[in-house]
Structure formats: C-alpha cells, structure tokens
LOLUMKOL-761381 format. One line per 10 residues: number of its first residue (from 1); their letters; for each residue x negated, y negated, z negated of C-alpha. Coordinates in steps of 0.5 Angstrom, whole numbers, plus 500, padded with zeros to 3 digits. Layout:
# LOLUMKOL-761381
NUM) a) X/Y/Z  ...
***
This chain:
# LOLUMKOL-761381
1) xxxxxxxxxx) 501/500/500  498/492/502  497/489/495  497/481/499  498/475/494  501/469/495  494/464/494  498/460/489  497/464/484  490/462/484
11) xxxxxxxxxx) 493/453/484  498/456/478  493/459/474  488/453/474  494/449/473  496/453/466  490/452/464  489/445/465  497/444/461  493/449/455
21) xxxxxxxxxx) 487/445/455  491/438/455  497/441/449  492/443/445  488/436/445  495/434/443  496/438/438  488/436/435  492/428/436  498/431/431
31) xxxxxxxxxx) 493/434/427  490/427/424  498/425/425  502/429/421  499/436/418  505/439/416  509/438/422  503/440/427  501/446/423  508/448/425
41) xxxxxxxxxx) 510/447/430  503/451/432  505/456/429  512/455/432  509/454/439  504/462/437  509/466/435  514/464/442  507/468/446  504/472/442
51) xxxxxxxxxx) 512/474/442  511/476/449  506/480/449  509/486/444  516/486/447  511/487/454  508/493/449  514/496/447  517/496/453  511/499/457
61) xxxxxxxxxx) 510/504/451  518/506/453  517/506/461  510/511/459  515/516/455  521/515/460  519/514/466  525/511/469  525/508/476  526/501/473
71) xxxxxxxxxx) 518/501/469  515/501/476  516/494/480  516/491/472  508/496/469  502/491/471  506/485/468  507/488/462  500/491/462  498/484/464
81) xxxxxxxxxx) 502/481/458  498/486/453  492/484/455  492/477/453  492/480/446  484/477/444  486/470/446  492/470/441  488/472/436  482/466/438
91) xxxxxxxxxx) 489/462/438  492/465/431  485/461/428  488/454/427  494/457/422  488/460/417  487/452/416  493/451/415  497/454/410  498/450/404
101) xxxxxxxxxx) 503/446/410  507/453/412  506/457/406  509/456/398  505/462/395  499/459/398  500/451/394  498/452/386  503/446/385  509/450/388
111) xxxxxxxxxx) 506/456/384  505/453/378  514/451/377  517/458/381  515/465/376  517/469/384  512/465/388  507/468/380  511/475/381  508/475/389
121) xxxxxxxxxx) 501/472/388  498/479/387  501/480/394  502/473/397  495/470/396  490/467/402  485/474/402  491/478/403  494/474/409  488/474/412
131) xxxxxxxxxx) 485/481/411  493/483/414  493/479/421  486/482/422  488/489/421  495/488/426  491/485/430  486/490/431  491/495/432  495/490/437
141) xxxxxxxxxx) 488/491/441  487/497/440  494/499/443  493/494/448  486/497/450  488/505/450  495/503/453  491/499/460  485/503/460  488/511/461
151) xxxxxxxxxx) 493/506/466  486/505/469  484/512/470  490/513/472  489/509/477  482/513/479  485/521/479  490/525/481  489/529/474  496/528/470
161) xxxxxxxxxx) 490/528/463  491/520/464  500/521/464  499/525/459  495/521/455  499/515/456  505/519/454  502/522/446  500/515/446  507/511/447
171) xxxxxxxxxx) 510/515/441  507/514/435  506/506/438  513/505/439  513/507/431  507/502/429  511/497/432  516/495/429  511/497/422  506/493/424
181) xxxxxxxxxx) 512/486/425  513/488/419  507/485/416  505/480/421  512/477/420  513/478/413  507/473/411  508/469/418  515/467/417  519/470/412
191) xxxxxxxxxx) 514/467/406  516/461/409  522/461/404  519/462/396  524/468/395  528/469/402  527/477/404  531/481/410  531/489/411  533/486/418
201) xxxxxxxxxx) 529/482/420  524/484/422  527/490/426  530/483/430  525/479/431  522/486/435  528/486/439  528/479/440  521/479/442  523/485/448
211) xxxxxxxxxx) 529/481/450  525/475/451  519/479/454  524/482/460  527/475/460  520/472/462  518/478/466  524/479/471  523/471/472  517/472/475
221) xxxxxxxxxx) 518/478/478  524/475/481  521/468/484  514/472/486  514/480/486  518/479/493  512/476/496  507/481/494  506/489/497  512/489/490
231) xxxxxxxxxx) 516/488/496  516/495/497  518/498/492  523/493/489  530/493/492  537/490/489  537/496/486  531/495/481  535/488/479  540/492/476
241) xxxxxxxxxx) 536/495/473  533/491/469  539/488/469  543/493/465  537/492/460  538/486/460  544/487/457  542/492/453  538/488/450  543/483/449
251) xxxxxxxxxx) 547/487/444  542/490/440  540/482/439  547/480/437  549/486/432  542/486/429  544/479/427  551/479/426  550/485/421  543/481/418
261) xxxxxxxxxx) 549/475/417  554/478/414  551/483/410  547/477/405  553/472/406  558/477/403  552/479/398  552/471/396  546/471/392  542/464/392
271) xxxxxxxxxx) 536/468/394  539/470/400  544/466/403  539/459/402  536/462/408  542/461/413  544/455/409  539/451/411  539/454/418  547/451/417
281) xxxxxxxxxx) 545/444/414  546/437/418  544/438/426  541/446/425  549/448/426  549/446/433  542/449/434  546/456/430  552/455/436  548/454/442
291) xxxxxxxxxx) 545/461/440  551/464/440  553/462/446  547/462/451  543/468/448  548/473/447  556/470/449  554/467/455  550/473/458  554/478/456
301) xxxxxxxxxx) 559/477/459  556/475/466  552/483/466  558/486/465  560/485/473  554/489/478  553/484/482  550/479/478  545/483/475  544/486/484
311) xxxxxxxxxx) 543/479/486  537/477/484  536/469/484  542/470/478  539/475/475  534/471/474  538/463/472  541/468/467  535/471/465  531/463/465
321) xxxxxxxxxx) 537/462/459  536/467/455  528/465/454  529/458/454  535/459/448  529/464/446  524/459/445  529/455/441  531/461/437  524/461/435
331) xxxxxxxxxx) 524/453/433  530/456/429  529/461/424  521/456/422  523/449/422  528/449/418  524/452/412  521/447/412  526/441/415  532/444/410
341) xxxxxxxxxx) 537/437/410  537/436/418  535/437/425  528/436/426  524/437/432  516/434/432  513/431/438  508/436/437  512/442/438  513/442/446
351) xxxxxxxxxx) 504/440/446  504/447/442  508/451/446  504/448/453  497/448/450  498/455/447  503/457/453  498/454/459  493/458/455  496/465/456
361) xxxxxxxxxx) 499/464/462  492/463/465  489/470/462  496/474/464  495/471/471  487/472/471  488/480/468  495/481/474  490/478/479  485/484/477
371) xxxxxxxxxx) 489/491/479  494/493/484  502/490/482  504/497/485  501/503/480  497/508/483  496/516/482  502/516/477  506/523/479  513/521/476
381) xxxxxxx) 512/515/481  510/520/487  517/523/485  521/517/485  520/514/491  521/521/494  528/521/492
***
C-alpha cells in the first residue's frame, strides 16, 4: 500500500510547536502575575492533553484484545498519542512547584486548622506525591514503549509472536490503566478539596479520557485520513463503527456521572456533597447545564441515527462538540475547587491549553510520520480485509 501524506502535516507540526512555545511563554508570564491562577490553569491544560494519550492507550489495548475492524484505520493515531508520554512527563514538572497554590495538604496553614488534613498527612505529602507521580508515569511510559515496540516488530515480520505479545500485555494493561489513573487523579484532582472523595470518580475520569480521545482521533481521521494511504481501508462503515463506539462511551460517561451525583446527593454528607455545591454555585451551574446538553443529550440523540454516523462530516462535527465540551468539563472539574463562589477563567487557562497542546501535538504529528499509517502483517487485519 502506498503511504503518501499531505505536505501540510509538516507545516502543522511546525505551527503547533510555535504555538506551544508562545503559549508556554505566556504561562511563564502568568506565573509572575498570579501564581495560583496560573498553576490551576496549567494543571487544567496538562490534564486535557494527558487524557487524550491515556484514553488512546485504553482503546489501543481494547483493539489488540478484540481485533475489531474499527481499530485498523485509527491504530497509528493511538500509537502516536501514547508515544507522547515522555514529553507529558516533562511538562508535568512545573506542577511540582505549585503544590501550595493547588493543594490544601501542602499548605501548613491549612493543615494546622483541619483535622482531616492532619489525618491524611501520612499519605498526602510532597514526597509521596512526587513518588506516586514518578511511578505512574514510569508505568505509562513502559506500557507505551512495549505496545509500540511490538507493533513495529509486527510490521517487520510475518510471525504471530508480536501479535501474541500485544494481546498478553493488553489484558493486564486494561486493569493497570484505571488503577494508575486512580492514584494519579486522587493526588492531582481529588485532593484539591480537603475532605472530598468518590469511588466512582477515577472510573469516570477514565471514561471521559477515552471519550475525548476517540472524539479527537475521529476529527483527525475525518479531516486527514482520506488524503493518505488510509483511504484504501477507510469507508463509511469505518466511521459507522467509530460512531457506535462514540455513542457507547457517551452513554457510559453519562451513566457514571449520574451514578456519582445520585449517590453523593442522596447521602447528603458535607464532606461529599460540597464538591457538587461548589460546581453549581454562581456561574458554575451554567457549565453543569452545558455539560448535560453538549456532553450527553445532544450527541446521544444524534448518534442514534445511522446516517449521522456514516456521514464523516456530521460525525466530525459531533466529535468536535464532544471534544470541546470535554475541555470545559476538565475546567469545571478542577477550577471550582479554588474558585468556589463564582465562575472564573483566567487568561492563562487558554494559554496553558494552547501551550501544552501545541507541544503535545507537535510530538504527536512527528510520531505519526514515522510509521506506515496502515498496520502491516497483522494476521487479523489480513482476514478483515479479505472478508
């Protein structure tokens, strides 16, 4: 199969890099003006792009286990996304300098007056935070390395051994993924409020990551895939498959979000319900309404129709709405912990989103250029094409 790619991808990579550098410079300026607002904005931007990489790893492992036809056109996109883990680990470092601005457990003044924080000190402390972050990034990078290494071996040989290795890793990997996300997001997000916890929250985060990752990949595939060698394996049926999966994860996300809300609201315990009270106070309530409409009801009803999923342009539009709404959801998840009384968006937030996203996208596109877009020598792919 030919593997011609549009020259514009090289320009897009350079533009992304420039935008990323400019955005990070703006973040650095923001740190000198308002450290607290800048750190929460940076955390927000980081979580958006980290979520895409982690969500792609989840889908990639599901594809290796199932071998569904839906995964072959998008497999290289998933692999390029998980290869960005080293740069994401590097971009995480600035957050370590803002622990006191972000987390009450890192602030001695808050600890001295809060018995719950005092009780949590054995676990929630800067050295433990750093150690757990190092461990989860090491696990994510090792998984990405093995998945992409064995995929490259599969391209180079007709042996079924690389395929077997990919399947054997993907089973445990799908257990390790939510486990590591639990440790990471308990530290990075849940601990922003002194006494809040939810057992559903980490799983909700995982599903949100996979939903946003799939939406992002559909946007790229629809706008980029037909101008490459992917046009040989890309059809309306491919978009139909992806649309079905997008609908599935939209429903799962809504179910988990509702389950978390109804359990916490019916319990009416101060240390649980406060998290939601902060997110329906003032202007934050309109963000909650927007999430309900654009993250669930709108996409859900549109994706019920077969024609919507088989039309690439319509599906791209739906995916773009989901992706944009997910970005808002991440801000709604993070910011009200610090801005509890009224809606607030710092000018550093879009700068961080563009800055981190520009660097991430530049690395992503560079990795995408390095391998054939159509998987080679996958025995299940050969069977799928022949049928």
